[in-house]
PAMARSE-18992 format. One record per residue (C-alpha): residue in one letter; x, y, z; residue number from 1. Coordinates in steps of 0.2 Angstrom, whole numbers, plus 5000, padded with zeros to 4 digits. Layout:
BEGIN
residuo = a; xx = X; yy = Y; zz = Z; num = NUM
...
***
This chain:
BEGIN
residuo = x; xx = 5329; yy = 5446; zz = 5225; num = 1
residuo = x; xx = 5338; yy = 5455; zz = 5238; num = 2
residuo = x; xx = 5342; yy = 5473; zz = 5236; num = 3
residuo = x; xx = 5358; yy = 5482; zz = 5241; num = 4
residuo = x; xx = 5362; yy = 5501; zz = 5241; num = 5
residuo = x; xx = 5381; yy = 5503; zz = 5238; num = 6
residuo = x; xx = 5388; yy = 5520; zz = 5242; num = 7
residuo = x; xx = 5407; yy = 5525; zz = 5237; num = 8
residuo = x; xx = 5415; yy = 5541; zz = 5229; num = 9
residuo = x; xx = 5426; yy = 5529; zz = 5219; num = 10
residuo = x; xx = 5413; yy = 5525; zz = 5205; num = 11
residuo = x; xx = 5424; yy = 5512; zz = 5197; num = 12
residuo = x; xx = 5426; yy = 5503; zz = 5213; num = 13
residuo = x; xx = 5408; yy = 5504; zz = 5216; num = 14
residuo = x; xx = 5403; yy = 5498; zz = 5199; num = 15
residuo = x; xx = 5415; yy = 5483; zz = 5199; num = 16
residuo = x; xx = 5408; yy = 5478; zz = 5216; num = 17
residuo = x; xx = 5391; yy = 5480; zz = 5211; num = 18
residuo = x; xx = 5394; yy = 5469; zz = 5196; num = 19
residuo = x; xx = 5400; yy = 5455; zz = 5207; num = 20
residuo = x; xx = 5385; yy = 5456; zz = 5218; num = 21
residuo = x; xx = 5373; yy = 5456; zz = 5204; num = 22
residuo = x; xx = 5381; yy = 5441; zz = 5196; num = 23
residuo = x; xx = 5376; yy = 5433; zz = 5212; num = 24
residuo = x; xx = 5358; yy = 5437; zz = 5209; num = 25
residuo = x; xx = 5356; yy = 5453; zz = 5219; num = 26
residuo = x; xx = 5349; yy = 5470; zz = 5214; num = 27
residuo = x; xx = 5362; yy = 5484; zz = 5217; num = 28
residuo = x; xx = 5359; yy = 5503; zz = 5217; num = 29
residuo = x; xx = 5375; yy = 5513; zz = 5216; num = 30
residuo = x; xx = 5377; yy = 5531; zz = 5223; num = 31
residuo = x; xx = 5393; yy = 5541; zz = 5222; num = 32
residuo = x; xx = 5390; yy = 5551; zz = 5238; num = 33
residuo = x; xx = 5382; yy = 5551; zz = 5255; num = 34
residuo = x; xx = 5369; yy = 5564; zz = 5249; num = 35
residuo = x; xx = 5363; yy = 5553; zz = 5235; num = 36
residuo = x; xx = 5363; yy = 5537; zz = 5245; num = 37
residuo = x; xx = 5352; yy = 5546; zz = 5258; num = 38
residuo = x; xx = 5341; yy = 5552; zz = 5243; num = 39
residuo = x; xx = 5339; yy = 5534; zz = 5237; num = 40
residuo = x; xx = 5336; yy = 5527; zz = 5254; num = 41
residuo = x; xx = 5321; yy = 5539; zz = 5256; num = 42
residuo = x; xx = 5314; yy = 5533; zz = 5240; num = 43
residuo = x; xx = 5316; yy = 5514; zz = 5241; num = 44
residuo = x; xx = 5318; yy = 5500; zz = 5254; num = 45
residuo = x; xx = 5334; yy = 5491; zz = 5253; num = 46
residuo = x; xx = 5339; yy = 5474; zz = 5262; num = 47
residuo = x; xx = 5357; yy = 5481; zz = 5266; num = 48
residuo = x; xx = 5368; yy = 5496; zz = 5264; num = 49
residuo = x; xx = 5386; yy = 5495; zz = 5260; num = 50
residuo = x; xx = 5396; yy = 5511; zz = 5261; num = 51
residuo = x; xx = 5414; yy = 5518; zz = 5260; num = 52
residuo = x; xx = 5419; yy = 5526; zz = 5277; num = 53
residuo = x; xx = 5430; yy = 5541; zz = 5270; num = 54
residuo = x; xx = 5420; yy = 5552; zz = 5257; num = 55
residuo = x; xx = 5419; yy = 5570; zz = 5254; num = 56
residuo = x; xx = 5406; yy = 5580; zz = 5264; num = 57
residuo = x; xx = 5397; yy = 5565; zz = 5272; num = 58
residuo = x; xx = 5407; yy = 5550; zz = 5280; num = 59
residuo = x; xx = 5400; yy = 5533; zz = 5280; num = 60
residuo = x; xx = 5397; yy = 5533; zz = 5298; num = 61
residuo = x; xx = 5387; yy = 5549; zz = 5296; num = 62
residuo = x; xx = 5378; yy = 5542; zz = 5281; num = 63
residuo = x; xx = 5372; yy = 5527; zz = 5292; num = 64
residuo = x; xx = 5367; yy = 5539; zz = 5305; num = 65
residuo = x; xx = 5356; yy = 5550; zz = 5294; num = 66
residuo = x; xx = 5349; yy = 5535; zz = 5285; num = 67
residuo = x; xx = 5343; yy = 5527; zz = 5301; num = 68
residuo = x; xx = 5332; yy = 5542; zz = 5303; num = 69
residuo = x; xx = 5323; yy = 5537; zz = 5287; num = 70
residuo = x; xx = 5325; yy = 5518; zz = 5288; num = 71
residuo = x; xx = 5330; yy = 5512; zz = 5306; num = 72
residuo = x; xx = 5330; yy = 5494; zz = 5302; num = 73
residuo = x; xx = 5342; yy = 5495; zz = 5288; num = 74
residuo = x; xx = 5357; yy = 5484; zz = 5291; num = 75
residuo = x; xx = 5374; yy = 5493; zz = 5286; num = 76
residuo = x; xx = 5391; yy = 5487; zz = 5282; num = 77
residuo = x; xx = 5406; yy = 5500; zz = 5281; num = 78
residuo = x; xx = 5421; yy = 5496; zz = 5269; num = 79
residuo = x; xx = 5437; yy = 5506; zz = 5274; num = 80
residuo = x; xx = 5454; yy = 5507; zz = 5268; num = 81
residuo = x; xx = 5459; yy = 5516; zz = 5285; num = 82
residuo = x; xx = 5457; yy = 5509; zz = 5302; num = 83
residuo = x; xx = 5458; yy = 5525; zz = 5312; num = 84
residuo = x; xx = 5452; yy = 5523; zz = 5330; num = 85
residuo = x; xx = 5439; yy = 5538; zz = 5328; num = 86
residuo = x; xx = 5432; yy = 5530; zz = 5312; num = 87
residuo = x; xx = 5430; yy = 5514; zz = 5320; num = 88
residuo = x; xx = 5423; yy = 5521; zz = 5336; num = 89
residuo = x; xx = 5410; yy = 5531; zz = 5326; num = 90
residuo = x; xx = 5406; yy = 5515; zz = 5316; num = 91
residuo = x; xx = 5403; yy = 5505; zz = 5331; num = 92
residuo = x; xx = 5392; yy = 5518; zz = 5339; num = 93
residuo = x; xx = 5380; yy = 5517; zz = 5324; num = 94
residuo = x; xx = 5377; yy = 5498; zz = 5326; num = 95
residuo = x; xx = 5385; yy = 5492; zz = 5310; num = 96
residuo = x; xx = 5383; yy = 5473; zz = 5304; num = 97
residuo = x; xx = 5402; yy = 5474; zz = 5301; num = 98
residuo = x; xx = 5417; yy = 5484; zz = 5296; num = 99
residuo = x; xx = 5427; yy = 5477; zz = 5282; num = 100
residuo = x; xx = 5444; yy = 5481; zz = 5274; num = 101
residuo = x; xx = 5446; yy = 5489; zz = 5258; num = 102
residuo = x; xx = 5447; yy = 5481; zz = 5245; num = 103
residuo = x; xx = 5433; yy = 5471; zz = 5252; num = 104
residuo = x; xx = 5434; yy = 5452; zz = 5255; num = 105
residuo = x; xx = 5421; yy = 5447; zz = 5242; num = 106
residuo = x; xx = 5416; yy = 5430; zz = 5250; num = 107
residuo = x; xx = 5414; yy = 5438; zz = 5267; num = 108
residuo = x; xx = 5405; yy = 5452; zz = 5261; num = 109
residuo = x; xx = 5392; yy = 5441; zz = 5251; num = 110
residuo = x; xx = 5390; yy = 5430; zz = 5266; num = 111
residuo = x; xx = 5386; yy = 5444; zz = 5278; num = 112
residuo = x; xx = 5374; yy = 5452; zz = 5264; num = 113
residuo = x; xx = 5364; yy = 5436; zz = 5262; num = 114
residuo = x; xx = 5362; yy = 5434; zz = 5280; num = 115
residuo = x; xx = 5359; yy = 5453; zz = 5286; num = 116
residuo = x; xx = 5342; yy = 5455; zz = 5294; num = 117
residuo = x; xx = 5332; yy = 5470; zz = 5293; num = 118
residuo = x; xx = 5326; yy = 5477; zz = 5310; num = 119
residuo = x; xx = 5341; yy = 5466; zz = 5318; num = 120
residuo = x; xx = 5349; yy = 5478; zz = 5329; num = 121
residuo = x; xx = 5354; yy = 5473; zz = 5347; num = 122
residuo = x; xx = 5360; yy = 5485; zz = 5361; num = 123
residuo = x; xx = 5375; yy = 5475; zz = 5368; num = 124
residuo = x; xx = 5379; yy = 5483; zz = 5386; num = 125
residuo = x; xx = 5394; yy = 5474; zz = 5393; num = 126
residuo = x; xx = 5410; yy = 5482; zz = 5401; num = 127
residuo = x; xx = 5421; yy = 5466; zz = 5397; num = 128
residuo = x; xx = 5427; yy = 5472; zz = 5379; num = 129
residuo = x; xx = 5433; yy = 5454; zz = 5374; num = 130
residuo = x; xx = 5416; yy = 5447; zz = 5379; num = 131
residuo = x; xx = 5407; yy = 5461; zz = 5370; num = 132
residuo = x; xx = 5417; yy = 5459; zz = 5354; num = 133
residuo = x; xx = 5414; yy = 5439; zz = 5355; num = 134
residuo = x; xx = 5396; yy = 5441; zz = 5357; num = 135
residuo = x; xx = 5395; yy = 5454; zz = 5344; num = 136
residuo = x; xx = 5403; yy = 5442; zz = 5332; num = 137
residuo = x; xx = 5391; yy = 5428; zz = 5337; num = 138
residuo = x; xx = 5377; yy = 5439; zz = 5333; num = 139
residuo = x; xx = 5385; yy = 5445; zz = 5317; num = 140
residuo = x; xx = 5386; yy = 5427; zz = 5310; num = 141
residuo = x; xx = 5367; yy = 5426; zz = 5312; num = 142
residuo = x; xx = 5364; yy = 5442; zz = 5303; num = 143
residuo = x; xx = 5361; yy = 5453; zz = 5318; num = 144
residuo = x; xx = 5369; yy = 5470; zz = 5321; num = 145
residuo = x; xx = 5376; yy = 5476; zz = 5338; num = 146
residuo = x; xx = 5378; yy = 5493; zz = 5345; num = 147
residuo = x; xx = 5388; yy = 5493; zz = 5361; num = 148
residuo = x; xx = 5390; yy = 5502; zz = 5377; num = 149
residuo = x; xx = 5403; yy = 5497; zz = 5391; num = 150
residuo = x; xx = 5397; yy = 5508; zz = 5405; num = 151
residuo = x; xx = 5381; yy = 5515; zz = 5413; num = 152
residuo = x; xx = 5385; yy = 5532; zz = 5406; num = 153
residuo = x; xx = 5387; yy = 5525; zz = 5388; num = 154
residuo = x; xx = 5370; yy = 5518; zz = 5388; num = 155
residuo = x; xx = 5364; yy = 5536; zz = 5386; num = 156
residuo = x; xx = 5370; yy = 5538; zz = 5369; num = 157
residuo = x; xx = 5360; yy = 5523; zz = 5363; num = 158
residuo = x; xx = 5345; yy = 5534; zz = 5360; num = 159
residuo = x; xx = 5348; yy = 5537; zz = 5342; num = 160
residuo = x; xx = 5346; yy = 5520; zz = 5337; num = 161
residuo = x; xx = 5331; yy = 5508; zz = 5337; num = 162
residuo = x; xx = 5336; yy = 5490; zz = 5344; num = 163
residuo = x; xx = 5323; yy = 5476; zz = 5345; num = 164
residuo = x; xx = 5331; yy = 5469; zz = 5360; num = 165
residuo = x; xx = 5345; yy = 5472; zz = 5373; num = 166
residuo = x; xx = 5358; yy = 5461; zz = 5380; num = 167
residuo = x; xx = 5364; yy = 5469; zz = 5396; num = 168
residuo = x; xx = 5376; yy = 5465; zz = 5410; num = 169
residuo = x; xx = 5368; yy = 5468; zz = 5427; num = 170
residuo = x; xx = 5384; yy = 5475; zz = 5435; num = 171
residuo = x; xx = 5393; yy = 5489; zz = 5425; num = 172
residuo = x; xx = 5405; yy = 5503; zz = 5430; num = 173
residuo = x; xx = 5397; yy = 5520; zz = 5434; num = 174
residuo = x; xx = 5382; yy = 5514; zz = 5445; num = 175
residuo = x; xx = 5373; yy = 5501; zz = 5456; num = 176
residuo = x; xx = 5368; yy = 5484; zz = 5449; num = 177
residuo = x; xx = 5354; yy = 5487; zz = 5436; num = 178
residuo = x; xx = 5358; yy = 5505; zz = 5433; num = 179
residuo = x; xx = 5360; yy = 5502; zz = 5415; num = 180
residuo = x; xx = 5344; yy = 5493; zz = 5414; num = 181
residuo = x; xx = 5335; yy = 5507; zz = 5422; num = 182
residuo = x; xx = 5342; yy = 5519; zz = 5410; num = 183
residuo = x; xx = 5338; yy = 5508; zz = 5395; num = 184
residuo = x; xx = 5320; yy = 5506; zz = 5401; num = 185
residuo = x; xx = 5318; yy = 5525; zz = 5402; num = 186
residuo = x; xx = 5324; yy = 5527; zz = 5384; num = 187
residuo = x; xx = 5315; yy = 5512; zz = 5377; num = 188
residuo = x; xx = 5300; yy = 5507; zz = 5388; num = 189
residuo = x; xx = 5294; yy = 5492; zz = 5379; num = 190
residuo = x; xx = 5312; yy = 5485; zz = 5374; num = 191
residuo = x; xx = 5314; yy = 5466; zz = 5378; num = 192
residuo = x; xx = 5330; yy = 5464; zz = 5389; num = 193
residuo = x; xx = 5341; yy = 5449; zz = 5391; num = 194
residuo = x; xx = 5350; yy = 5451; zz = 5407; num = 195
residuo = x; xx = 5368; yy = 5444; zz = 5410; num = 196
residuo = x; xx = 5377; yy = 5443; zz = 5427; num = 197
residuo = x; xx = 5391; yy = 5433; zz = 5435; num = 198
residuo = x; xx = 5382; yy = 5437; zz = 5452; num = 199
residuo = x; xx = 5368; yy = 5425; zz = 5455; num = 200
residuo = x; xx = 5362; yy = 5433; zz = 5471; num = 201
residuo = x; xx = 5360; yy = 5450; zz = 5462; num = 202
residuo = x; xx = 5351; yy = 5443; zz = 5448; num = 203
residuo = x; xx = 5340; yy = 5434; zz = 5459; num = 204
residuo = x; xx = 5334; yy = 5450; zz = 5467; num = 205
residuo = x; xx = 5325; yy = 5456; zz = 5451; num = 206
residuo = x; xx = 5311; yy = 5447; zz = 5440; num = 207
residuo = x; xx = 5319; yy = 5450; zz = 5423; num = 208
residuo = x; xx = 5309; yy = 5439; zz = 5411; num = 209
residuo = x; xx = 5325; yy = 5432; zz = 5403; num = 210
residuo = x; xx = 5342; yy = 5429; zz = 5413; num = 211
residuo = x; xx = 5358; yy = 5423; zz = 5407; num = 212
residuo = x; xx = 5370; yy = 5418; zz = 5422; num = 213
residuo = x; xx = 5388; yy = 5419; zz = 5417; num = 214
residuo = x; xx = 5395; yy = 5410; zz = 5409; num = 215
residuo = x; xx = 5382; yy = 5405; zz = 5398; num = 216
residuo = x; xx = 5380; yy = 5395; zz = 5382; num = 217
residuo = x; xx = 5380; yy = 5407; zz = 5367; num = 218
residuo = x; xx = 5369; yy = 5395; zz = 5357; num = 219
residuo = x; xx = 5355; yy = 5398; zz = 5371; num = 220
residuo = x; xx = 5359; yy = 5416; zz = 5370; num = 221
residuo = x; xx = 5355; yy = 5416; zz = 5351; num = 222
residuo = x; xx = 5339; yy = 5406; zz = 5354; num = 223
residuo = x; xx = 5332; yy = 5419; zz = 5365; num = 224
residuo = x; xx = 5337; yy = 5433; zz = 5353; num = 225
residuo = x; xx = 5330; yy = 5423; zz = 5338; num = 226
residuo = x; xx = 5314; yy = 5421; zz = 5347; num = 227
residuo = x; xx = 5312; yy = 5440; zz = 5351; num = 228
residuo = x; xx = 5317; yy = 5445; zz = 5333; num = 229
residuo = x; xx = 5303; yy = 5433; zz = 5326; num = 230
***
C-alpha cells in the first residue's frame, strides 16, 4: 500500500481529496499546515507529498525545501489555485514531480502518484527552455522529478537538492563548453552524468561515460536514466 502525505490549510478540501485517494487503496495522512507536515515527515516515510502552494507561515515550496532536509528522496506535487511566476519558479527550483491546478485533476494526480519514484530526482541543465520542459515532461511520465538550471551560473543553486543523475548540455551560456559539468562535479563528486550536445566535435574531446548527441531519441535517454536509477 502506498502512503501519501497531504498538506493543505483548507481541511475540508484536504479530507475530501484524501478520501478519494483512500478509495483507490492508498493510505493518506493529512496535515493542516506546513509545520505539521514537516513534523509528520520526520516521524514516518511516505511515498509522495501533495501540498497546497499558498499556506499561512510556510508555503508549499518552502515545505518541500524543508522536508528535503529530512527526506531528500521524497517526490513532491504542488497543487495551487494561483499561477504566479514567483510561485512557479520556486516550485521548479525545488525539483517537483508536478505543479497541478486547484481543484486538482484527480485522474492525473492519481496517475502521477502511482508512478512517483522515491530518490528519482534528475538535475536537468539545458538552456533551451522548450527542450528542457519537454524532457522534464518525458521524465515526469516515468515517475522522475526534474530540477532545472538554464545557465552555468544557475547550476550553483542545485546544491540544496540530491539528484541521482544529471542530464547536462555541454554548451551553456555563461562559460566555456563543459563549465556546467565541472561545477556539478564539484558539488556532486560521484553524480552520474548524461552529457547532451549538438556539437559532436566538442563532445568527442571529453570521455564522458554517457553521451547523447542532439537530436537524440528520448526513449534512449529514458533507458539510460532508468539504468542509473535502478
